[in-house]
TORSE-482038 format. One record per residue (C-alpha): x, y, z. Coordinates in steps of 0.02 Angstrom, whole numbers, plus 50000, padded with zeros to 5 digits. Layout:
N
XYZ ...
# end
This chain:
830
512095078748226 511555096548262 509945103048187 510125112848024 509495130948043 507935134947940 508815147647828 510205135147794 508885122647738 508105135947626 509795139647548 510135121247514 508425119347432 508695135347331 510375128947268 509625112047224 508145119847132 509335129947024 510415115046977 511945120347076 513095109247180 512165107047344 513545096347422 514805110447400 513695123747480 513325111647623 515195109347650 515455128247646 514105131347776 514895118447890 516705123947860 516315142247895 515135138648039 513985150747948 512775161748045 511055154148068 510265169747989 511535170447845 511845189047878 512725197547730 513165180147665 513725185147489 515055196647564 515665182347673 515775171447518 516775185047429 518055183747568 518015164747553 518445165447367 520025175247410 520475161947538 520195148547405 521425157647291 522725157047431 522375138747467 522725133747287 524475141347290 525925129447329 525915120547447 524075117047406 522935116347558 521265107947585 520395092247643 520175076347543 518295078447520 518395096947473 518275101547289 518895119547293 518435122947112 516625118047146 516645128547304 517195143447199 515855140347066 514405139747188 515095154547288 515265165147130 513495160347079 512745166047246 513785182047242 513135185847067 511335184947132 511665196347283 510535210547223 509125199247162 507515205247245 506785187747249 508315181647342 508125195147473 506285190947492 506715172547517 508145174847640 507715191547719 508375209347704 509945205147803 510515192047678 511455205547583 511795222847655 512365231347496 513915234047390 514555248647494 516055242947595 515705244347781 516805241247931 515555239248071 515275220748106 513445217048060 513205203548194 513675213948347 512335209048470 511825194348361 513115181048400 514765190048374 515675177548485 514785161948424 515025166248239 516675175248253 517615167548108 516575172147955 516265190048013 517855194948105 518925187147968 518045184347800 516805198747805 518185211647827 519485215147692 521315218447733 521875236447712 523595231347648 523225226047469 525065222747433 525135208547560 523325202747557 523785185747482 524845182147636 523405187347748 522165175847660 523415161547666 523515163947855 521605162947862 521675147047758 522885138847881 521785144248026 520185138247942 520925121047912 521445119848094 519735123048169 518935109948055 519665097348178 518575103548322 517075093748385 515365101748378 515405105748564 516325122248534 517385119048688 518675131548624 517465145748591 518445158248697 520115153848617 519405154648441 518575171248477 520235178348537 521075172148378 519695179348268 519845196048355 521725196648323 521465192048140 520275206848128 521615218148203 522905211548081 521735215147935 521735233447983 523635235447987 524415246947859 525735233647825 525385215247858 526965205347894 526865187747964 528285183248083 529665173947991 529465159448113 527715156548040 527855152247856 526045152447801 526505145947627 527025128947693 525905113647713 524635112947854 525695099847944 527255110747934 526245125847990 525655116248144 527455111748186 527945129948172 526505134948285 527045122148415 528815129348415 528265147648411 528895158048556 528355176248569 529845180748678 531085173648551 530215180448396 531075193948294 529415201548241 528695216948324 526975209548288 527385193248378 526125196248518 524745199648391 524945182148315 525055173048482 523165169748505 523075163048326 524535151248356 523785145148519 522095141948438 522925131648299 523835121048430 522255118448533 521255113348379 522595100248343 522465092348515 523465103048636 522545106048799 522245124148852 522915128249026 521615126449162 521095142249250 521325142149437 520325151649565 521895155949661 522825149449810 524295142449712 525445156549757 525975159049575 526155176449506 524745181749389 524595196349273 523955212049356 522225217249304 521435234249311 519935236249422 518275233849336 517725248749235 519465255649201 520395255349036 522125261148985 522435274348853 523485267048712 524805275448606 525495265948456 525365249448549 526045256148714 524995256648872 526285263148996 527595276748988 529185280749081 529075294549210 530825299749160 532305288249126 532295271449218 534195269449204 534675286649269 534725286849461 534515305749461 532815304649379 531165296849431 531025277949413 529495268149362 528115269849233 526365276949229 524755272649139 523275284249115 521645276049164 520005280749083 518265275549133 517065269848995 515715283049017 514235286748905 514605298948765 513905316548781 512205318548702 512845328148552 514285316648503 514275300748399 515735289548451 516145281648283 516525298948214 517955302248338 519745296648353 520145283748489 520405292248658 519845309148588 518615311748730 519655316748881 519255318149065 519405334849160 520885326949251 522025311849225 522005296549338 523775289549335 524255271949387 526075271649444 527105255749423 528685252749521 529275237349428 530815228649497 531685244649553 532565243149721 532605261949742 531285271749835 529655271649739 529125287949656 527675289649778 528945290149920 529895304249836 528425314949787 526625315849837 525395309049711 524895326449655 526705331049627 526955315749518 525415320949420 526125338449400 527775331049343 526905321149205 525945336549149 527475347749146 528425334749043 527165337348903 527845354748874 529345347448777 530565361048825 532085363248710 533205355348842 532945344948996 534005334049107 533245318749025 534085322748857 535875320948797 536905336948786 537855340648625 539485336048711 538765319448772 538085314648601 539755319548521 540695308548645 539475294348616 539635294548426 541525295948426 541605282148557 540535270748447 541725273448300 543275270048405 542505254348480 542015247848309 543755250648235 544505241748385 543355226848354 543885225948172 545725225948223 545425212148352 544435202148225 545935201848108 547125196848249 545985184448340 544795175448219 544285163648360 543425178048452 542135180648316 540625177448427 541055190148563 541675203048439 540115201348333 539045204448487 540005220548523 539915226248342 538035222748333 537795232848492 538705247748412 537685246548252 536055244448350 536425259748458 536835270048304 535165265348224 534225269348383 535015286548389 534745291548208 533125282448168 532305282248339 531735264348311 531525251948456 532775237748474 531485224748423 531315233248254 533175237048239 533505218448254 532385215248101 533485225947988 533795218847814 534965225347679 534165226747508 534555234447340 533705249347261 532065243647182 531865227947288 530145223747357 529975227847542 530195212447651 530385219747825 529775234247932 531555241247930 532755240047782 534365248047725 534325251647539 536075252547467 536535269247389 536885270647202 537815283347093 538795290447238 537265293847347 537165288147527 536135273047576 534335275047633 533415267747782 531635262747737 530395258847875 528555257147913 528015271048033 527005267448189 525265274748172 523635275148270 522335261848239 521145265848097 520235249248113 518465256348116 518735267447964 517765263447807 518725265847644 518075278747521 518105276647333 519805277247250 520325294647198 519225303647325 520575303647458 522415307547464 523605293647417 524365285047567 526145278747576 526615263047673 528395267947719 529615282247742 531385282647672 532725292947762 534505295847700 535985289447801 536705306147857 537705299348005 538595285147913 537645271248001 537795260947842 539665259147874 539325248348027 537965238247939 539025234347786 540515229347893 539425217247991 538715209947831 540445207947757 541255199547907 539755189247967 538665184347818 537085174947867 537135157247797 535275156547758 534885174647713 536305186947684 535105201747699 534945199047888 536205208247997 535825205248181 536075188148256 535765191648441 534115189748531 533305206248585 533745204348770 535565199948731 535695214748613 534985226448745 536195219748875 537695222748762 537115240448720 537025244248906 538805238048926 539345248848779 538525264448851 539335261549018 541055259548938 540925274748822 540175285448960 541535280149082 540215274349204 539195290349194 537385285549231 536745298449107 537215287248960 535625276848949 534595267348820 533065278148852 534005294248810 534655285848652 532905279848604 532095296948629 533525307048554 532805309148378 531025311648441 531495325848558 532665333648430 531325335048295 530085342348420 531345355548475 531615360248291 529805359648229 528685359548384 527745345848290 527455330448398 526545321248258 527985322648134 529215317548271 528155302448315 527985296748133 529845298748100 530505291048260 529155278548305 529275284148486 527545282448569 526815298648631 525085301548703 525185319548643 525265313348463 523845300748474 522325311048422 523245323548309 524025308948214 522295301648185 521815317548090 523475320748001 524095313747837 525845320647817 526705319847649 528205308147653 529275320547556 528905333747688 529345321747829 530955317647740 531405336247727 531065338547912 532235324247953 533615330147836 533565348247895 533515343548079 534875330248066 536085340547961 535945355248081 536255343748228 537735334948145 538545351748110 538445355948295 539075338748347 540565339248229 540965356948290 541135349948467 542595339648402 543325353748299 542805345948133 541735352647991 540285341547937 540195338847748 538445335947682 538325319747582 537505317147412 535695312147436 534675303147304 533085310847234 531555304547325 530225297247211 528965290547337 527305299747343 525845299447462 525615302947646 525815294347813 524415294447939 522545297347923 521465287147808 520035295347714 520905312247702 519945320847563 520865328347416 520605346747374 519845341047209 518545330447302 518075344947416 517875356647266 516855343347174 515685341547323 515485360347342 515045361847158 513805347347173 512895356947311 512995373147211 512155364547063 510645360947173 510605377747260 510785387847100 509335378647018 507605385447045 506545373047145 504895368347063 503255369447154 503315351047203 503495348347389 504875335447367 505945347947270 505705361347402 506235349147539 507755343447439 508275361647413 508115365447599 509115350047647 510495355047527 510475372647601 510645365247776 512075354047721 512935368847635 512865379647791 513375365447906 514855360247799 515475378147781 515365381047968 516215364448011 517635367647888 518015385247950 517875381148135 518545363248133 516955357848224 516805339248260 515425327848199 514145332048334 512285334748342 511705352348298 513435359348262 512895376648203 513145391348320 512155407348302 512975423748258 512475430348429 513655417848513 515175426848441 515925443048505 515435456048373 517025466248392 518335452448408 517425440348290 517805425548405 516775413348506 516965398048617 516615381248535 516315366548652 516095351848532 516865338548645 516635345848814 516085341748990 515105353149105 516695361749164 517085367148983 518895361249001 519015357048816 518125372148739 519155381948615 519255398648526 518545399448348 518465414048227 516905420248137 517405425347962 516295436547856 515735422747738 515205411647883 514305425847973 513335430547817 512905412447781 512295409347959 511205424947952 510485419947783 510145402247846 509295408248006 508115419147902 507795404547785 507335392547927 506115404948004 505265408147838 505155390047783 504465384847954 503115398047934 502665393047756 502655374347792 501805375147961 500275366447892 501295351947827 502415349047978 501955333148073 502885337948231 503225353848326 504845348348403 505995362648448 507605354248391 508715369248357 508865383448235 509465370948103 508615355348040 508345343847891 506615339647823 505875322847778 504235318847690 503245304447764 501455298247764 500945310947896 501705326047811 503395334047831 504485329747980 505955339548049 507555329548070 508955333948187 510625338848106 511775324848161 513105313948078 511885300648018 510665313047940 512105323047864 512745307047779 510985303647716 510855320747632 512615318847560 512055302847474 510515311147400 511485324547304 511985319947128 513875320347103 514275321847288 515575309747357 514875304547526 516145303647667 516245302447857 515775319547927 517425321048021 518405319247858 518375338247849 519425338848006 520735327747925 520735338447769 520885354947861 522215349247986 523285341647848 523115357147738 523585369047879 525125358847928 525705357647748 525515376547732 526755377847877 525465384248000 526165383048177 525755365948255 525305375148417 524005385448324 523345370148231 523155360348395 522225375048474 521105376548321 520715357748316 520525355648505 521975343348513 522795344048682 523035334148842 523065340449020 524525352349031 524465356948846 522905367848850 523075384748763 522185392948910 523255384449043 523855396049180 525675392849133 525375393948945 526215407148836 524825405448707 524325422448635 522525423648570 522975438448457 524385428848373 523245413848360 521875423548268 523155432248156 523985415648108 522305407548072 521775422547967 523335420847861 523235401947832 521395397647842 520755411847734 522075407847603 521405389947596 519585395547591 519955407347446 520465392147342 518775383747370 517155389347284 516205393647443 514965408047424 513515414847526 511875406647475 510235415947509 508575407447531 507395405747382 505975409347504 506705425147582 507765432647444 507115431147267 508805435347193 509695420647112 511115412747210 512825419747169 
# end
């Protein structure tokens, strides 16, 4: 028997001394494999109580010697004492880290692999509250499985991989367990399902995410993990990147087509962009940035030939030419050879209709050919959905048919139309990972939506309803597609070849990218196109992280773009397109960024700072320091909002760094020595006056407090102050100190410093500011998209004029004013 850690012994004695059930807490410590230092233990127990709720739902889970009610009682008791000072003295300051919800694992560097389960799984809360019961039931099944392990921890690597995936699942906007894994069954039935689980055959787009969990359950129940070989067997292994290199991700994708793999007139193969994990620049804090926001001065592309028998791209073009090709493709020109022409898309749609009608006729004449005819009809319906929804085949295959008002059960659903209105397609958009984001208090941020609903403007519902009518699923009539993904793809390729009369331009890739490219050509907005189509785009990665786009606005974009296109397509056939009746859209909220502040929250915070700055500080030193810190925060926040500056150290620029005549300057808030990411920012009158007033204030307060200052560090022209035992100390203006001052102001809703960037980008987009201007203002571009690129048509004058119109209109709605120092200017603040 392993030795009981000292803090565990203390906890058992503490429970006994207070007349609580010591056997239950001992079982909990063992079942959770609790950390030896009991770090943030009450929060872990809070997660456990939610798992206990899930375990007590039918079919009830547990072990014979577990009394779940007693477990809950002792857990609730410890949670209720979490802020007891005596408890923290007994078990240490790390026993409870506070009520504020955090997302950074507290045991990183203190046994994160050894104690993965309680902290990767129970310590975190799932973002998707609607499906959290299903998530906790999955944890319950997993927890029961690893109780079967011996104490040797022989499966530590496999369990760590499973814990890591459970953490990723907890951060998903929508948690949906693959249908093959019914977490609400008994533990024995769940094991059987895990043993039969096959990622390749799964209908879920999240199948790969659940694979390590399934494997860990099987290994805990006696399956033997495959032995690792040092080589020499001649078997093919997965390619690995060289040490030190990582791959930029975009909505789950790590490689991208050079052009169209099925078109012989375009480049074959894929590419990945490799990034080296370098140290962050001195003035940047990594947890304040979007994933992959820091870019290299140039891209390193890894080219993959795949199974193509044609000449590899490197044989056709030199490496630099391939790089140039990738960069030029980011321009998203209105037309390129890799897109369908209007005539081609018209032929394709009319061909789909003719093929489907032919299948219906054959079905009536030859009932014995149901299987082959259903495969053809599913291929037609799948192609139609790819064209008009932009969704990948794996998701198309998950389509369910539901009625208006039904609870969402799949990532893609067709909602039947009512009262003469067309049906709607409801789906969960692909979005960047927001896993490290903490959640702010309810009401402080914009409401987020979990799905988008788009009207059926191209009559795709006709194909779906015909399939459901002729081939009803015996188990679940809401399912439509019966084929496996590979079979469905194969039949779509056959269909394209037949309709296109063998023309190699009719490909799946052009069909998949059709909606994405169409929306970009209409709006020049890659983020909206990516949210609506689900097509992965590196160009949308960082902008999407800072954008929360209203679902009603996205819906309007889709409707306007699709109706205009359908009118052109119908005109190719000499027919007039009649717009259908569309139901009123009732869904509210936005898709994309978490923690996007509301205008009301921003105004509330500005007024909270004004309340401090308009009050006259008393003669006490602490009040003078608090007033100065609020003044520094005020100036910093105003500057960061107007310039879109990132959460960096010492963000304030001096007035002298701006051109006095043009009122513009160069901001390099995420830059390398070559300044390849610096951008143009405008100096508006209110910011200039505030910077001048603050500079005077800092000089005067440094002079008056020189006898109190405990250090003479030349940090910058801006700083916070802190009183300590040695006097007054200057603190650098950086994200951590900014958050500290936010929390000290009464009535101020503290938030991540970069939340301003989400607020300002979202506001500008919703005010119909040009996406090109917004990207230039935010510093959101990849190589080949730079405003100052030699081939760019970007006009600085137009840029400044557009910003003046949109940004100043926004600022006029917020109560920003110029605040003068109480030390320099004796007039009261305005």
